[in-house]
C-alpha positions as protocol buffer text, in pm:
chain_id: "A"
residue {
  index: 1
  type: MET
  ca { x: -152 y: -6235 z: 2823 }
}
residue {
  index: 2
  type: LYS
  ca { x: -275 y: -6030 z: 3115 }
}
residue {
  index: 3
  type: ALA
  ca { x: -609 y: -6046 z: 2940 }
}
residue {
  index: 4
  type: LEU
  ca { x: -589 y: -6423 z: 2965 }
}
residue {
  index: 5
  type: LEU
  ca { x: -535 y: -6410 z: 3340 }
}
residue {
  index: 6
  type: ALA
  ca { x: -817 y: -6158 z: 3378 }
}
residue {
  index: 7
  type: SER
  ca { x: -1071 y: -6267 z: 3120 }
}
residue {
  index: 8
  type: LEU
  ca { x: -996 y: -6639 z: 3109 }
}
residue {
  index: 9
  type: THR
  ca { x: -1140 y: -6654 z: 3459 }
}
residue {
  index: 10
  type: LEU
  ca { x: -975 y: -6969 z: 3574 }
}
residue {
  index: 11
  type: LEU
  ca { x: -1182 y: -7069 z: 3875 }
}
residue {
  index: 12
  type: ALA
  ca { x: -1145 y: -7351 z: 4119 }
}
residue {
  index: 13
  type: ALA
  ca { x: -1426 y: -7592 z: 4042 }
}
residue {
  index: 14
  type: SER
  ca { x: -1612 y: -7708 z: 4350 }
}
residue {
  index: 15
  type: THR
  ca { x: -1444 y: -8048 z: 4331 }
}
residue {
  index: 16
  type: ALA
  ca { x: -1093 y: -7923 z: 4255 }
}
residue {
  index: 17
  type: LEU
  ca { x: -849 y: -7943 z: 4540 }
}
residue {
  index: 18
  type: ALA
  ca { x: -503 y: -7791 z: 4563 }
}
residue {
  index: 19
  type: ASP
  ca { x: -350 y: -8139 z: 4539 }
}
residue {
  index: 20
  type: GLU
  ca { x: -485 y: -8167 z: 4185 }
}
residue {
  index: 21
  type: PHE
  ca { x: -207 y: -7934 z: 4075 }
}
residue {
  index: 22
  type: GLN
  ca { x: 60 y: -8179 z: 3969 }
}
residue {
  index: 23
  type: PRO
  ca { x: 420 y: -8089 z: 4050 }
}
residue {
  index: 24
  type: VAL
  ca { x: 653 y: -8129 z: 3752 }
}
residue {
  index: 25
  type: ARG
  ca { x: 1021 y: -8082 z: 3688 }
}
residue {
  index: 26
  type: THR
  ca { x: 1113 y: -8062 z: 3322 }
}
residue {
  index: 27
  type: LEU
  ca { x: 1474 y: -8002 z: 3220 }
}
residue {
  index: 28
  type: GLY
  ca { x: 1544 y: -7853 z: 3563 }
}
residue {
  index: 29
  type: VAL
  ca { x: 1244 y: -7617 z: 3564 }
}
residue {
  index: 30
  type: GLU
  ca { x: 1000 y: -7666 z: 3851 }
}
residue {
  index: 31
  type: GLY
  ca { x: 636 y: -7609 z: 3786 }
}
residue {
  index: 32
  type: ALA
  ca { x: 278 y: -7716 z: 3821 }
}
residue {
  index: 33
  type: LEU
  ca { x: 36 y: -7871 z: 3575 }
}
residue {
  index: 34
  type: LEU
  ca { x: -306 y: -7716 z: 3623 }
}
residue {
  index: 35
  type: PRO
  ca { x: -575 y: -7976 z: 3555 }
}
residue {
  index: 36
  type: ALA
  ca { x: -861 y: -7906 z: 3318 }
}
residue {
  index: 37
  type: SER
  ca { x: -1094 y: -7970 z: 3613 }
}
residue {
  index: 38
  type: TYR
  ca { x: -956 y: -7654 z: 3777 }
}
residue {
  index: 39
  type: CYS
  ca { x: -1080 y: -7446 z: 3486 }
}
residue {
  index: 40
  type: ARG
  ca { x: -1439 y: -7383 z: 3392 }
}
residue {
  index: 41
  type: LEU
  ca { x: -1598 y: -7220 z: 3094 }
}
residue {
  index: 42
  type: ASP
  ca { x: -1860 y: -6976 z: 3212 }
}
residue {
  index: 43
  type: ALA
  ca { x: -1827 y: -6717 z: 2936 }
}
residue {
  index: 44
  type: PRO
  ca { x: -1643 y: -6679 z: 2608 }
}
residue {
  index: 45
  type: HIS
  ca { x: -1278 y: -6649 z: 2700 }
}
residue {
  index: 46
  type: SER
  ca { x: -1020 y: -6471 z: 2496 }
}
residue {
  index: 47
  type: PHE
  ca { x: -649 y: -6493 z: 2459 }
}
residue {
  index: 48
  type: ASN
  ca { x: -539 y: -6182 z: 2274 }
}
residue {
  index: 49
  type: GLU
  ca { x: -864 y: -6184 z: 2074 }
}
residue {
  index: 50
  type: ILE
  ca { x: -855 y: -6561 z: 2014 }
}
residue {
  index: 51
  type: ALA
  ca { x: -1143 y: -6751 z: 2174 }
}
residue {
  index: 52
  type: ALA
  ca { x: -1043 y: -7040 z: 2401 }
}
residue {
  index: 53
  type: ASP
  ca { x: -1297 y: -7313 z: 2344 }
}
residue {
  index: 54
  type: GLY
  ca { x: -1195 y: -7534 z: 2634 }
}
residue {
  index: 55
  type: PHE
  ca { x: -919 y: -7683 z: 2843 }
}
residue {
  index: 56
  type: TRP
  ca { x: -713 y: -8000 z: 2852 }
}
residue {
  index: 57
  type: THR
  ca { x: -461 y: -8129 z: 3102 }
}
residue {
  index: 58
  type: PRO
  ca { x: -106 y: -8149 z: 2967 }
}
residue {
  index: 59
  type: THR
  ca { x: 121 y: -8430 z: 3086 }
}
residue {
  index: 60
  type: ALA
  ca { x: 484 y: -8399 z: 3191 }
}
residue {
  index: 61
  type: LYS
  ca { x: 575 y: -8552 z: 2853 }
}
residue {
  index: 62
  type: ASP
  ca { x: 380 y: -8275 z: 2675 }
}
residue {
  index: 63
  type: LEU
  ca { x: 614 y: -8021 z: 2838 }
}
residue {
  index: 64
  type: GLU
  ca { x: 939 y: -8170 z: 2710 }
}
residue {
  index: 65
  type: THR
  ca { x: 928 y: -8011 z: 2364 }
}
residue {
  index: 66
  type: PRO
  ca { x: 827 y: -7659 z: 2470 }
}
residue {
  index: 67
  type: GLU
  ca { x: 1080 y: -7660 z: 2755 }
}
residue {
  index: 68
  type: THR
  ca { x: 1352 y: -7786 z: 2522 }
}
residue {
  index: 69
  type: TYR
  ca { x: 1297 y: -7505 z: 2272 }
}
residue {
  index: 70
  type: LEU
  ca { x: 1180 y: -7216 z: 2490 }
}
residue {
  index: 71
  type: ARG
  ca { x: 1523 y: -7083 z: 2589 }
}
residue {
  index: 72
  type: PRO
  ca { x: 1657 y: -7095 z: 2229 }
}
residue {
  index: 73
  type: HIS
  ca { x: 1345 y: -6906 z: 2119 }
}
residue {
  index: 74
  type: LEU
  ca { x: 1399 y: -6642 z: 2387 }
}
residue {
  index: 75
  type: ILE
  ca { x: 1760 y: -6602 z: 2269 }
}
residue {
  index: 76
  type: SER
  ca { x: 1643 y: -6570 z: 1908 }
}
residue {
  index: 77
  type: TRP
  ca { x: 1381 y: -6311 z: 2006 }
}
residue {
  index: 78
  type: HIS
  ca { x: 1649 y: -6125 z: 2206 }
}
residue {
  index: 79
  type: LYS
  ca { x: 1858 y: -6096 z: 1889 }
}
residue {
  index: 80
  type: ASP
  ca { x: 1557 y: -5986 z: 1683 }
}
residue {
  index: 81
  type: PRO
  ca { x: 1260 y: -5869 z: 1895 }
}
residue {
  index: 82
  type: LEU
  ca { x: 1057 y: -5798 z: 1581 }
}
residue {
  index: 83
  type: GLN
  ca { x: 1007 y: -6177 z: 1547 }
}
residue {
  index: 84
  type: ILE
  ca { x: 777 y: -6177 z: 1848 }
}
residue {
  index: 85
  type: GLU
  ca { x: 644 y: -5822 z: 1823 }
}
residue {
  index: 86
  type: PRO
  ca { x: 649 y: -5697 z: 1461 }
}
residue {
  index: 87
  type: THR
  ca { x: 472 y: -5371 z: 1553 }
}
residue {
  index: 88
  type: ALA
  ca { x: 774 y: -5275 z: 1767 }
}
residue {
  index: 89
  type: LYS
  ca { x: 933 y: -5138 z: 1449 }
}
residue {
  index: 90
  type: ASP
  ca { x: 695 y: -4843 z: 1474 }
}
residue {
  index: 91
  type: SER
  ca { x: 856 y: -4730 z: 1799 }
}
residue {
  index: 92
  type: PRO
  ca { x: 1232 y: -4670 z: 1809 }
}
residue {
  index: 93
  type: LEU
  ca { x: 1246 y: -4748 z: 2182 }
}
residue {
  index: 94
  type: ARG
  ca { x: 1034 y: -5065 z: 2191 }
}
residue {
  index: 95
  type: PRO
  ca { x: 1287 y: -5306 z: 2031 }
}
residue {
  index: 96
  type: ARG
  ca { x: 1553 y: -5187 z: 2278 }
}
residue {
  index: 97
  type: ALA
  ca { x: 1314 y: -5233 z: 2573 }
}
residue {
  index: 98
  type: LEU
  ca { x: 1219 y: -5583 z: 2453 }
}
residue {
  index: 99
  type: ARG
  ca { x: 1584 y: -5673 z: 2410 }
}
residue {
  index: 100
  type: MET
  ca { x: 1656 y: -5556 z: 2765 }
}
residue {
  index: 101
  type: GLN
  ca { x: 1362 y: -5750 z: 2912 }
}
residue {
  index: 102
  type: LEU
  ca { x: 1448 y: -6065 z: 2718 }
}
residue {
  index: 103
  type: GLY
  ca { x: 1811 y: -6034 z: 2831 }
}
residue {
  index: 104
  type: GLU
  ca { x: 1690 y: -6024 z: 3193 }
}
residue {
  index: 105
  type: ILE
  ca { x: 1470 y: -6330 z: 3138 }
}
residue {
  index: 106
  type: ILE
  ca { x: 1753 y: -6525 z: 2973 }
}
residue {
  index: 107
  type: ALA
  ca { x: 1995 y: -6433 z: 3254 }
}
residue {
  index: 108
  type: ARG
  ca { x: 1748 y: -6557 z: 3519 }
}
residue {
  index: 109
  type: TYR
  ca { x: 1603 y: -6841 z: 3312 }
}
residue {
  index: 110
  type: MET
  ca { x: 1661 y: -7118 z: 3569 }
}
residue {
  index: 111
  type: LYS
  ca { x: 1531 y: -6898 z: 3851 }
}
residue {
  index: 112
  type: TYR
  ca { x: 1171 y: -6913 z: 3729 }
}
residue {
  index: 113
  type: ARG
  ca { x: 894 y: -7157 z: 3804 }
}
residue {
  index: 114
  type: ARG
  ca { x: 605 y: -7219 z: 3569 }
}
residue {
  index: 115
  type: GLN
  ca { x: 242 y: -7310 z: 3565 }
}
residue {
  index: 116
  type: TYR
  ca { x: 117 y: -7497 z: 3260 }
}
residue {
  index: 117
  type: ILE
  ca { x: -241 y: -7467 z: 3140 }
}
residue {
  index: 118
  type: GLY
  ca { x: -379 y: -7661 z: 2847 }
}
residue {
  index: 119
  type: LEU
  ca { x: -606 y: -7456 z: 2621 }
}
residue {
  index: 120
  type: ILE
  ca { x: -813 y: -7557 z: 2320 }
}
residue {
  index: 121
  type: ILE
  ca { x: -828 y: -7275 z: 2066 }
}
residue {
  index: 122
  type: ARG
  ca { x: -1012 y: -7333 z: 1739 }
}
residue {
  index: 123
  type: GLY
  ca { x: -978 y: -7706 z: 1786 }
}
residue {
  index: 124
  type: HIS
  ca { x: -600 y: -7696 z: 1842 }
}
residue {
  index: 125
  type: ARG
  ca { x: -411 y: -7772 z: 2161 }
}
residue {
  index: 126
  type: TYR
  ca { x: -198 y: -7503 z: 2322 }
}
residue {
  index: 127
  type: ILE
  ca { x: 0 y: -7482 z: 2643 }
}
residue {
  index: 128
  type: TYR
  ca { x: 0 y: -7152 z: 2828 }
}
residue {
  index: 129
  type: LEU
  ca { x: 328 y: -7116 z: 3017 }
}
residue {
  index: 130
  type: ASN
  ca { x: 298 y: -6876 z: 3311 }
}
residue {
  index: 131
  type: SER
  ca { x: 647 y: -6789 z: 3443 }
}
residue {
  index: 132
  type: PHE
  ca { x: 727 y: -6623 z: 3776 }
}
residue {
  index: 133
  type: PRO
  ca { x: 1019 y: -6603 z: 4020 }
}
residue {
  index: 134
  type: ALA
  ca { x: 1100 y: -6917 z: 4215 }
}
residue {
  index: 135
  type: ASP
  ca { x: 1072 y: -6860 z: 4588 }
}
residue {
  index: 136
  type: LYS
  ca { x: 1011 y: -7070 z: 4897 }
}
residue {
  index: 137
  type: SER
  ca { x: 633 y: -7037 z: 4868 }
}
residue {
  index: 138
  type: ASN
  ca { x: 426 y: -7317 z: 4725 }
}
residue {
  index: 139
  type: SER
  ca { x: 131 y: -7094 z: 4634 }
}
residue {
  index: 140
  type: TYR
  ca { x: 189 y: -7184 z: 4268 }
}
residue {
  index: 141
  type: MET
  ca { x: 66 y: -7533 z: 4361 }
}
residue {
  index: 142
  type: GLN
  ca { x: -262 y: -7395 z: 4496 }
}
residue {
  index: 143
  type: ARG
  ca { x: -381 y: -7123 z: 4259 }
}
residue {
  index: 144
  type: LEU
  ca { x: -308 y: -6957 z: 3928 }
}
residue {
  index: 145
  type: LEU
  ca { x: -50 y: -6687 z: 3991 }
}
residue {
  index: 146
  type: GLY
  ca { x: -75 y: -6347 z: 3829 }
}
residue {
  index: 147
  type: ALA
  ca { x: 77 y: -6005 z: 3873 }
}
residue {
  index: 148
  type: SER
  ca { x: -8 y: -5675 z: 3710 }
}
residue {
  index: 149
  type: ASP
  ca { x: 349 y: -5551 z: 3713 }
}
residue {
  index: 150
  type: GLY
  ca { x: 689 y: -5685 z: 3817 }
}
residue {
  index: 151
  type: GLY
  ca { x: 859 y: -5644 z: 3482 }
}
residue {
  index: 152
  type: SER
  ca { x: 1056 y: -5938 z: 3347 }
}
residue {
  index: 153
  type: GLN
  ca { x: 1002 y: -6134 z: 3668 }
}
residue {
  index: 154
  type: TYR
  ca { x: 657 y: -6226 z: 3533 }
}
residue {
  index: 155
  type: TRP
  ca { x: 609 y: -6339 z: 3176 }
}
residue {
  index: 156
  type: GLN
  ca { x: 390 y: -6570 z: 2975 }
}
residue {
  index: 157
  type: VAL
  ca { x: 401 y: -6740 z: 2638 }
}
residue {
  index: 158
  type: LEU
  ca { x: 167 y: -6959 z: 2436 }
}
residue {
  index: 159
  type: TYR
  ca { x: 290 y: -7280 z: 2275 }
}
residue {
  index: 160
  type: SER
  ca { x: 101 y: -7460 z: 1999 }
}
residue {
  index: 161
  type: VAL
  ca { x: 135 y: -7833 z: 2061 }
}
residue {
  index: 162
  type: ASP
  ca { x: 2 y: -7916 z: 1715 }
}
residue {
  index: 163
  type: ASP
  ca { x: 231 y: -7675 z: 1526 }
}
residue {
  index: 164
  type: ALA
  ca { x: 531 y: -7661 z: 1766 }
}
residue {
  index: 165
  type: ILE
  ca { x: 525 y: -7279 z: 1758 }
}
residue {
  index: 166
  type: PHE
  ca { x: 563 y: -7023 z: 2036 }
}
residue {
  index: 167
  type: SER
  ca { x: 361 y: -6703 z: 2017 }
}
residue {
  index: 168
  type: GLU
  ca { x: 206 y: -6430 z: 2224 }
}
residue {
  index: 169
  type: LEU
  ca { x: 504 y: -6359 z: 2450 }
}
residue {
  index: 170
  type: GLN
  ca { x: 389 y: -6117 z: 2717 }
}
residue {
  index: 171
  type: ILE
  ca { x: 627 y: -5958 z: 2967 }
}
residue {
  index: 172
  type: ASN
  ca { x: 472 y: -5767 z: 3252 }
}
residue {
  index: 173
  type: GLY
  ca { x: 532 y: -5395 z: 3279 }
}
residue {
  index: 174
  type: HIS
  ca { x: 686 y: -5210 z: 3570 }
}
residue {
  index: 175
  type: GLY
  ca { x: 448 y: -5061 z: 3824 }
}
């Protein structure tokens, strides 16, 4: 997911203004829809080794299903972290760490804001949900937010609109 923020190179197009970020509130979660015009393809982009072919602009209605099912998925992953990270079975400490991080996310679930980015990957529509702590700043309405650490305060997940599946949960590490 960090690779997406780094290598996806979401740039403000010369015509994109901060007011093009659309404020949304879905099931009590505040966020911003990032318009496709904000993003530009200037090189092959990757999302965990999957090429993003383009962008689309989700609507508030497009967010209803992922926001309805995200918390139940987080709870399910908390019970069994191997669902989201099967390779964690190779490390005795990793499932415990994931469980702890997911528990923190679930406990603070309504204290996050999100940015929503529509991606086209292999002809299918996805929504990238970028989650971060809610604060008094409105910088999330002006630019894509990213952090290289911060632990469970910063996390991202990919949602397949076409298949109604969450994948690629990424929780930032601690600095």
